[in-house]
C-alpha positions as MATLAB code, in Angstrom:
seq = 'MTWERVAVPFEGYGSGVEELAWGQSELWRAMQRQQTFMPIGYAEPLPPGTTLDTVVDGLRYWMGRYQTMRTRLRHDPDGRTRQVVHASGEVTLEVVDADDDTDPAKLAEEVRLRYWESDYDFVDEWPVRMAVIRHRGTLTHQVVVLCHLVTDGFGGLIMLRDLASRNTDPVTATEPLEQARWQRSPAGRRHLSTVLRHWEDVVRSVPARRFPDSDDPRTPRHWQVGLDSPASHLAVRAIAARTNVDASPILLTIFVMATARVTGANPVVTRVVASNRFRRGLGDAVSPLTQTGLCVIDVAGLTFDQALARTARRAFVAYKHAYYDSAALDEVVERVCRERGEHVDLSCFFNDRRLVTRDLPDGPPPTPDQIRAALGRSTLRWGDPIDKPSERLFVNINDVPDTVDITIFADTHYVSPAGMEAIAREMEAVAVEAALEAEQ';
ca = [
      38.580   -2.976  -28.530;
      39.150   -1.924  -24.919;
      37.180    0.252  -22.515;
      38.349    2.727  -19.904;
      36.090    4.506  -17.402;
      37.046    8.027  -16.335;
      35.407    9.413  -13.180;
      34.346   13.059  -13.585;
      33.471   14.843  -10.299;
      31.198   17.884  -10.526;
      29.361   20.438   -8.449;
      26.840   23.128   -9.260;
      24.463   25.717   -7.892;
      21.100   24.619   -6.560;
      19.742   21.442   -5.015;
      16.545   20.170   -3.490;
      13.478   17.979   -3.834;
      10.282   19.052   -5.582;
       7.279   17.798   -7.469;
       7.939   17.221  -11.149;
       7.563   20.397  -13.179;
       4.851   20.229  -15.858;
       7.257   19.570  -18.716;
       8.976   16.804  -16.751;
       5.657   15.271  -15.747;
       4.461   15.234  -19.359;
       7.545   13.265  -20.380;
       7.499   10.962  -17.366;
       3.927    9.919  -18.134;
       4.830    9.361  -21.805;
       7.858    7.287  -20.779;
       5.639    5.060  -18.670;
       3.117    4.630  -21.497;
       5.741    3.935  -24.138;
       8.102    1.918  -21.898;
      11.209    3.936  -22.804;
      13.388    6.662  -21.308;
      13.025    8.524  -24.629;
      16.759    8.867  -25.266;
      18.071   11.787  -27.289;
      21.610   12.347  -28.485;
      24.185   11.703  -31.165;
      27.436   10.077  -32.279;
      29.552   12.639  -34.118;
      33.168   13.249  -35.181;
      35.297   15.321  -32.836;
      37.263   18.340  -34.075;
      40.870   17.406  -34.886;
      43.150   17.801  -31.907;
      40.450   17.293  -29.264;
      42.010   16.009  -26.050;
      40.520   13.855  -23.318;
      40.898   16.773  -20.891;
      38.757   18.933  -23.192;
      35.962   16.349  -23.247;
      36.145   15.841  -19.469;
      35.970   19.607  -18.905;
      32.939   19.837  -21.214;
      31.089   17.083  -19.362;
      31.929   18.679  -16.001;
      30.727   22.045  -17.371;
      27.344   20.609  -18.396;
      26.862   18.795  -15.090;
      27.687   21.883  -13.062;
      25.784   24.443  -15.102;
      22.379   22.783  -15.538;
      20.297   21.521  -12.654;
      18.531   19.054  -14.957;
      21.861   17.296  -15.603;
      22.109   16.724  -11.839;
      18.522   15.493  -11.485;
      17.390   12.010  -10.546;
      13.910   10.809   -9.663;
      12.542    9.610   -6.320;
       9.461    7.410   -5.943;
       7.882    8.239   -2.572;
       5.524    6.153   -0.384;
       2.637    8.520   -1.216;
       2.834    7.275   -4.816;
       4.289   10.492   -6.204;
       7.456   10.707   -8.269;
       9.592   13.718   -7.418;
      12.683   15.381   -8.879;
      15.858   15.394   -6.791;
      18.536   17.915   -7.782;
      21.995   17.171   -6.357;
      24.632   19.819   -5.626;
      27.531   17.519   -6.480;
      28.426   14.022   -7.576;
      30.525   11.970   -9.940;
      29.652   10.888  -13.479;
      31.482    8.461  -15.761;
      33.003    9.132  -19.174;
      33.831    6.005  -21.164;
      36.877    5.897  -23.424;
      36.587    3.207  -26.095;
      39.811    2.209  -27.862;
      39.062    0.935  -31.365;
      41.201   -1.778  -32.901;
      43.483   -0.591  -35.701;
      41.284   -2.106  -38.403;
      37.987   -0.904  -36.899;
      36.039    1.971  -38.449;
      35.729    4.465  -35.542;
      32.540    5.993  -36.973;
      30.879    2.586  -37.055;
      32.056    1.855  -33.514;
      30.692    5.209  -32.300;
      27.274    4.327  -33.732;
      27.417    0.912  -32.028;
      28.121    2.616  -28.701;
      25.246    5.041  -29.271;
      22.874    2.150  -29.932;
      24.057    0.366  -26.794;
      23.386    3.484  -24.734;
      20.085    4.054  -26.553;
      18.692    0.558  -26.148;
      19.880   -0.464  -22.671;
      17.674    0.040  -19.617;
      17.936    3.306  -17.706;
      17.750    3.667  -13.919;
      15.840    6.881  -13.179;
      16.648    6.746   -9.457;
      20.360    5.939   -9.327;
      21.771    6.870  -12.752;
      22.780   10.335  -13.901;
      20.758   11.320  -16.980;
      23.738   11.368  -19.361;
      25.773    8.605  -20.997;
      28.910    9.820  -22.727;
      31.823    8.148  -24.474;
      34.708    9.046  -26.745;
      36.209    6.780  -29.400;
      40.008    6.625  -29.565;
      41.610    5.203  -32.717;
      45.359    4.767  -32.991;
      45.879    7.128  -30.064;
      43.649    9.916  -31.414;
      40.158   10.857  -30.220;
      37.903   10.650  -33.279;
      34.244   10.592  -32.160;
      32.025   11.517  -29.245;
      28.812    9.778  -28.194;
      26.241   11.609  -26.060;
      22.891   10.125  -25.029;
      20.599   11.958  -22.614;
      17.415   10.960  -20.875;
      14.673   13.205  -22.287;
      13.957   14.488  -18.755;
      17.116   16.609  -19.095;
      16.054   18.666  -22.080;
      14.161   18.878  -25.370;
      15.235   19.976  -28.840;
      15.246   23.710  -28.133;
      17.020   23.184  -24.810;
      19.608   20.997  -26.503;
      20.565   23.862  -28.806;
      21.104   26.084  -25.761;
      23.320   23.429  -24.165;
      25.456   23.141  -27.295;
      25.660   26.931  -27.655;
      26.787   27.368  -24.039;
      29.286   24.526  -24.349;
      30.878   26.064  -27.438;
      31.373   29.422  -25.698;
      31.837   28.036  -22.172;
      29.311   30.632  -21.057;
      29.867   31.418  -17.361;
      27.101   34.010  -16.963;
      24.598   33.023  -14.265;
      21.678   30.950  -15.499;
      18.688   33.302  -15.504;
      16.062   30.918  -16.905;
      13.616   29.437  -14.412;
      14.779   25.883  -13.674;
      12.512   22.934  -12.805;
      12.727   23.309   -9.015;
      11.483   26.876   -9.286;
       9.049   25.984  -12.084;
       7.380   23.467   -9.765;
       7.116   26.046   -6.972;
       5.486   28.585   -9.300;
       3.107   25.980  -10.688;
       1.550   25.372   -7.271;
       1.515   29.088   -6.375;
      -1.732   31.111   -6.663;
      -0.559   32.498  -10.028;
       0.257   29.010  -11.297;
      -3.089   27.637  -10.138;
      -4.945   30.478  -11.865;
      -3.072   29.789  -15.089;
      -3.848   26.081  -14.880;
      -7.527   26.739  -14.200;
      -7.763   28.907  -17.325;
      -6.047   26.265  -19.468;
      -8.243   23.444  -18.161;
     -11.435   25.416  -18.849;
     -10.262   26.032  -22.414;
      -9.513   22.351  -23.020;
     -12.831   21.316  -21.478;
     -14.750   23.632  -23.808;
     -12.906   22.300  -26.856;
     -13.240   18.614  -25.915;
     -16.971   19.066  -25.370;
     -17.418   20.547  -28.835;
     -15.356   18.339  -31.180;
     -16.438   15.135  -32.948;
     -15.406   12.056  -30.974;
     -13.629   10.183  -33.781;
     -10.499   11.203  -35.649;
     -10.072    8.324  -38.090;
     -12.284    5.953  -40.057;
     -11.904    2.267  -39.247;
      -8.620    0.829  -40.515;
      -9.089   -1.766  -43.229;
      -5.576   -3.164  -42.719;
      -4.638   -3.641  -39.041;
      -1.176   -5.177  -38.766;
       0.903   -7.114  -36.273;
       3.177   -5.570  -35.061;
       0.586   -2.827  -35.043;
       2.731    0.350  -34.867;
       4.326    1.401  -38.172;
       6.352    4.348  -39.453;
       6.795    5.855  -42.877;
       8.893    8.792  -44.053;
       8.772   11.048  -47.082;
      11.688   13.213  -48.174;
      10.179   15.921  -50.388;
      12.450   18.594  -51.926;
       9.425   19.788  -53.942;
       7.550   20.559  -50.715;
      10.508   22.594  -49.463;
      10.510   24.692  -52.632;
       6.725   24.995  -52.431;
       6.857   26.207  -48.816;
       9.418   28.841  -49.816;
       7.129   30.038  -52.611;
       4.077   30.140  -50.326;
       6.010   32.015  -47.640;
       7.154   34.612  -50.186;
       3.594   35.065  -51.490;
       1.846   35.226  -48.110;
       4.603   36.681  -45.912;
       3.874   33.921  -43.391;
       6.434   31.815  -41.514;
       7.020   28.219  -42.597;
       5.637   26.698  -39.369;
       1.950   27.597  -39.890;
       2.344   26.765  -43.583;
       3.492   23.243  -42.733;
       0.677   22.821  -40.201;
      -1.858   23.945  -42.817;
      -0.423   21.454  -45.311;
      -0.849   18.673  -42.750;
      -4.389   19.716  -41.813;
      -5.602   19.919  -45.414;
      -3.952   16.607  -46.328;
      -5.443   14.856  -43.294;
      -8.907   16.210  -44.076;
      -8.655   14.910  -47.638;
      -7.393   11.452  -46.695;
      -9.587   10.771  -43.645;
     -12.656   12.747  -44.695;
     -12.734   14.281  -41.196;
     -13.620   17.949  -40.781;
     -12.804   19.735  -38.596;
      -9.316   18.318  -38.155;
      -8.493   18.030  -34.457;
      -4.794   17.737  -33.742;
      -2.459   18.322  -30.834;
       0.350   20.669  -31.849;
       3.667   20.545  -29.998;
       4.610   23.881  -28.405;
       8.094   24.750  -27.121;
       6.651   27.065  -24.403;
       9.803   29.172  -24.486;
       7.830   32.300  -25.320;
       6.728   32.357  -21.654;
       8.285   34.634  -19.056;
      11.482   33.226  -17.576;
      11.607   30.249  -19.940;
      13.191   31.704  -23.083;
      16.648   30.228  -22.376;
      15.530   27.271  -20.279;
      17.360   24.013  -20.940;
      14.836   21.830  -19.120;
      12.065   20.048  -21.057;
       9.106   22.345  -21.647;
       7.387   21.057  -24.771;
       3.724   20.197  -24.365;
       0.786   20.102  -26.746;
      -2.033   22.489  -27.477;
      -5.340   21.337  -28.947;
      -5.987   22.787  -32.392;
      -9.380   22.518  -34.128;
      -9.441   23.623  -37.766;
     -12.284   23.282  -40.256;
     -10.888   23.662  -43.768;
     -13.975   22.576  -45.720;
     -14.431   24.745  -48.814;
     -11.403   26.938  -48.086;
      -8.597   27.861  -50.424;
      -5.109   27.212  -49.096;
      -4.539   30.868  -48.228;
      -7.868   31.021  -46.373;
      -6.989   27.820  -44.528;
      -3.553   29.239  -43.700;
      -5.050   32.352  -42.108;
      -7.460   30.233  -40.049;
      -4.760   27.765  -39.027;
      -2.404   30.527  -37.857;
      -5.137   31.965  -35.602;
      -6.141   28.600  -34.172;
      -2.522   27.547  -33.615;
      -1.855   30.754  -31.653;
      -4.721   29.923  -29.304;
      -3.525   26.317  -28.994;
       0.032   27.360  -28.079;
      -1.340   29.781  -25.485;
      -3.034   26.849  -23.729;
      -0.169   24.346  -24.020;
       1.383   24.706  -20.551;
      -0.352   22.619  -17.884;
      -0.376   19.766  -15.399;
      -0.918   16.759  -17.677;
      -2.438   14.627  -14.882;
      -5.024   17.318  -14.154;
      -5.754   17.665  -17.872;
      -6.275   13.910  -18.223;
      -8.823   14.048  -15.400;
     -10.730   16.789  -17.204;
     -10.735   14.898  -20.500;
     -11.838   11.668  -18.818;
     -14.683   13.482  -17.030;
     -15.913   15.099  -20.245;
     -15.819   11.727  -22.011;
     -17.933   10.170  -19.240;
     -20.429   13.013  -19.442;
     -20.602   12.698  -23.240;
     -20.954    8.956  -22.970;
     -18.241    8.344  -25.559;
     -14.462    8.365  -25.887;
     -13.147   11.539  -27.516;
     -10.059   10.624  -29.505;
      -7.278   13.203  -29.053;
      -4.484   10.970  -30.341;
      -3.504   12.948  -33.432;
      -0.271   14.945  -33.143;
       1.738   17.340  -35.287;
       5.297   18.300  -34.363;
       7.453   20.743  -36.309;
      10.860   19.554  -35.077;
      12.952   21.915  -37.208;
      15.551   23.792  -35.189;
      18.655   24.458  -37.262;
      16.671   24.672  -40.518;
      13.771   26.708  -39.099;
      14.619   29.849  -41.100;
      13.994   29.617  -44.827;
      16.921   30.580  -47.105;
      17.141   34.090  -48.523;
      16.844   34.774  -52.214;
      14.141   34.813  -54.859;
      11.297   32.307  -54.458;
      11.470   29.123  -56.526;
       9.751   29.151  -59.902;
       6.848   26.834  -60.777;
       9.108   24.896  -63.130;
      11.658   24.326  -60.353;
       8.919   23.049  -58.033;
       7.513   20.658  -60.644;
      10.976   19.360  -61.538;
      11.703   18.559  -57.888;
       8.722   16.200  -57.646;
      10.789   13.430  -59.202;
      13.306   13.590  -56.333;
      10.885   12.587  -53.575;
      11.675    9.343  -51.741;
       9.496    7.191  -49.491;
      10.955    5.016  -46.719;
       9.423    2.521  -44.300;
      10.765    1.930  -40.803;
      10.641   -1.293  -38.812;
       7.214   -2.017  -37.244;
       7.142   -2.216  -33.439;
       4.708   -3.430  -30.798;
       5.514   -0.823  -28.157;
       2.566    1.493  -27.437;
       2.491    4.786  -29.327;
      -0.036    7.391  -30.412;
      -2.616    6.666  -33.102;
      -1.100    9.252  -35.466;
       2.035   11.321  -34.886;
       3.496   13.413  -37.692;
       6.967   14.956  -37.398;
       8.617   17.523  -39.656;
      12.311   16.725  -39.262;
      15.317   19.043  -39.143;
      16.748   18.226  -42.592;
      18.072   20.964  -44.910;
      16.718   21.676  -48.407;
      13.711   19.397  -48.081;
      10.541   18.799  -46.116;
      11.305   15.529  -44.374;
       8.164   13.956  -42.908;
       7.977   10.998  -40.541;
       4.588    9.496  -39.710;
       4.099    7.078  -36.827;
       0.720    5.380  -36.606;
      -1.237    2.586  -34.977;
      -2.360    0.500  -37.942;
      -5.518   -0.487  -36.056;
      -6.613    3.123  -36.651;
      -4.557    4.295  -39.653;
      -3.559    1.638  -42.176;
      -0.120    1.592  -43.805;
      -1.779    2.747  -47.034;
      -3.440    5.580  -45.115;
      -0.098    6.634  -43.638;
       1.479    6.768  -47.076;
      -1.543    8.620  -48.442;
      -1.220   11.354  -45.798;
       2.494   11.793  -46.544;
       1.983   11.996  -50.303;
      -1.060   14.222  -49.936;
       0.983   16.660  -47.847;
       3.345   17.016  -50.792;
       0.417   17.411  -53.192;
      -1.196   20.127  -51.043;
       2.107   22.035  -50.802;
       2.760   21.953  -54.527;
      -0.830   22.864  -55.428;
      -0.754   25.827  -53.042;
       2.559   27.058  -54.431;
       1.238   26.931  -57.992;
      -2.085   28.649  -57.243;
      -0.724   32.091  -58.110;
      -0.054   31.186  -61.739;
      -3.510   29.729  -62.366;
];
């Protein structure tokens, strides 16, 4: 195996120094808490016939088109971290020549892991690491790893879409430099004041605790479990057909009802991840914008359809108030906790990460027999425990076709491994029960 480094010069429109925009600040604070640059990316096969010039041109296109790709951080003497957008520079593409008897796919994954796990320099490194694998003279795979400060899932789709078409239309979305300027404008300050008042009212009103005491704290304390549930996917399709409601609020309702059953907590208080791209000027933004809204849902005594209607309303309000200065929000929450004389636990998160599979397939809804038959195809998987800090409970719905793929991350000092598994399995049970309600 040999390595070659190809220098790729670039230039693009826009440069300057600004405060971090709210989406960037949210991620920067999370990176500091979790001690990671939150890498995102992939190792994938290249289309046959791809040349090195094509890959170089694609990297240069990304660097020139998006200000976030040309952004580094600056830590100033006043203690603030600021974004610095450069007008030009030079980034490196690595070309890795695989030995004749080496599996290029395996080598590509090894390169991705090296990029993923090595330290990242926020001040002096460009926020992209890219390589191509060459095997017997032919480019076979590409590896791309980005610092999360560049983009989020929705922004990543826009980047891939633009790359495929080599879109040269001017970028019309508001980019982070301009986002930061608006956020400290009178209009931005009014918006933030409204959001902070809403959060303060909610935090004052909710029960302080989210979870009963864990009866099985582990070391390492942070665990993950996944459930792949084709039956839940069929159930969601049936519920959507019956209620004419999108899958996203259905999945949130499934999570809320399952959590209430397992923990005994009502109302369920969870932070829902919002893309924020429904806001003016942000629809096609590549930069990271996802933040969380605070959703409070009491499902005691409700049927699933009643809970679904309530959840959809509460989620709408939560998304409306999910764009803010996270440092200012933390100050509000800390003040309310002091005034209440107790810590209010807000460390329960729900994230519908589906992008490509967001739309349900067309066709007739699944039958009850099809849903029941799929129950036997569910699989549970446990990830490796870690000791890096994370949230007390974080539930993801992953972008996997023809199934509801759930990943639960939890601090076992608050949610035991058995409790994590119970929430995952109860989510499947709630979905299937709700889908079969119509025939009862």
